[in-house]
C-alpha positions as CSV (number, residue, x, y, z in Angstrom):
1,M,8.0,-0.3,-10.5
2,V,11.6,0.3,-9.6
3,A,13.1,3.4,-8.0
4,H,16.8,4.0,-7.9
5,E,19.1,6.8,-7.0
6,G,22.7,7.2,-8.0
7,G,22.7,3.8,-9.7
8,R,21.5,2.1,-6.6
9,L,18.2,0.3,-6.1
10,N,16.3,1.8,-3.2
11,Q,12.7,0.7,-3.7
12,I,10.8,-1.9,-5.7
13,G,7.1,-2.5,-5.9
14,A,3.9,-3.4,-7.7
15,V,1.1,-1.0,-8.2
16,I,-2.4,-2.4,-8.7
17,D,-4.8,0.1,-10.3
18,L,-8.2,-0.3,-8.6
19,D,-9.6,3.1,-9.6
20,G,-13.3,3.0,-10.5
21,L,-14.0,-0.4,-8.7
22,P,-16.6,-0.5,-5.9
23,A,-15.3,-0.9,-2.4
24,R,-16.5,-4.5,-2.2
25,S,-14.3,-5.5,-5.2
26,V,-11.4,-3.5,-3.8
27,S,-11.8,-5.4,-0.5
28,R,-11.7,-8.8,-2.3
29,E,-8.5,-7.8,-4.2
30,Y,-6.9,-6.6,-0.9
31,A,-7.9,-9.8,0.9
32,T,-6.4,-12.0,-1.9
33,I,-3.0,-10.2,-1.8
34,L,-3.0,-10.0,2.0
35,E,-3.6,-13.8,2.2
36,I,-0.7,-14.5,-0.1
37,L,1.6,-12.3,2.0
38,L,0.4,-13.7,5.3
39,K,1.2,-17.3,4.1
40,R,4.6,-16.2,2.9
41,F,5.7,-13.8,5.6
42,G,3.4,-14.4,8.6
43,R,1.8,-11.7,10.6
44,P,2.9,-8.1,9.9
45,G,5.1,-6.4,12.5
46,N,3.5,-3.0,12.0
47,S,0.1,-1.9,10.8
48,Y,-2.2,1.0,10.6
49,E,-5.9,0.4,9.8
50,Q,-8.6,3.1,9.8
51,G,-12.2,2.8,8.6
52,E,-14.1,0.2,6.6
53,F,-14.2,-0.7,2.9
54,V,-17.2,1.5,1.9
55,D,-17.8,3.7,-1.1
56,P,-16.6,6.3,-2.0
57,L,-13.3,4.7,-1.1
58,T,-11.0,7.1,-2.9
59,E,-12.7,10.1,-1.2
60,N,-12.5,8.3,2.2
61,I,-8.7,7.8,1.7
62,A,-8.3,11.5,0.8
63,L,-10.2,12.6,3.9
64,G,-8.3,10.2,6.2
65,K,-11.4,8.1,6.9
66,F,-9.8,5.0,5.4
67,A,-6.3,3.6,5.5
68,R,-4.6,0.3,5.3
69,T,-0.8,0.0,5.7
70,L,0.8,-3.3,6.8
71,E,4.5,-3.9,7.1
72,W,6.7,-7.0,7.4
73,T,10.4,-6.6,8.5
74,L,12.6,-8.8,6.3
75,P,16.3,-9.5,6.6
76,D,17.1,-7.1,3.8
77,G,14.4,-4.4,4.2
78,V,10.7,-3.8,4.8
79,L,7.8,-5.0,2.8
80,R,4.7,-2.8,2.8
81,L,1.2,-3.4,1.6
82,G,-1.5,-0.7,1.5
83,F,-3.4,2.1,-0.1
84,P,-1.3,5.2,-0.2
85,Q,-3.0,8.5,-0.5
86,Q,-2.7,9.7,-4.1
87,I,-2.3,13.3,-5.2
88,D,-4.2,12.5,-8.4
89,Q,-7.1,10.9,-6.3
90,K,-6.7,7.5,-8.0
91,L,-7.2,4.3,-6.1
92,R,-4.1,2.1,-6.1
93,L,-3.1,-0.8,-3.9
94,E,0.7,-1.0,-3.6
95,V,3.2,-3.6,-2.5
96,Q,6.6,-2.2,-2.0
97,K,9.9,-3.3,-0.6
98,A,12.5,-0.7,0.6
99,S,15.3,-0.4,3.1
100,S,12.8,1.6,5.3
101,F,9.6,3.6,5.3
102,G,8.2,6.4,7.4
103,S,5.4,5.8,9.9
104,P,2.6,3.5,8.7
105,R,0.3,6.4,9.7
106,D,1.8,8.6,7.0
107,T,-0.5,7.8,4.1
108,L,1.6,9.7,1.5
109,W,4.0,6.9,0.8
110,G,3.2,5.8,-2.8
111,M,5.7,4.9,-5.5
112,P,7.3,8.0,-7.0
113,G,6.4,8.9,-10.5
114,V,3.2,6.7,-10.7
115,N,0.3,8.4,-12.5
């Protein structure tokens, strides 16, 4: 997924659709991607973690009972991994790179136009 404004790239990312999977499977997918990022970029500089991987995960995200947002500061921007709260109530894990993000505690940070 690529977001641009005025002909200029301002955000790039990958969206992994996990909707309908049980929390245990979602946890494994998250752990796999996190391990790759930890090996490549080291420990994240910022993070926000709330709750555990338990069903119903989508509902827990919507209610603010579950959140995962990790950030790595890179020379040319910020890399973010997490589960943004979705207006459509779908469960998605996103990896994004942008020049900056809002607070990791703000869970409404998903890629624009994804549905």
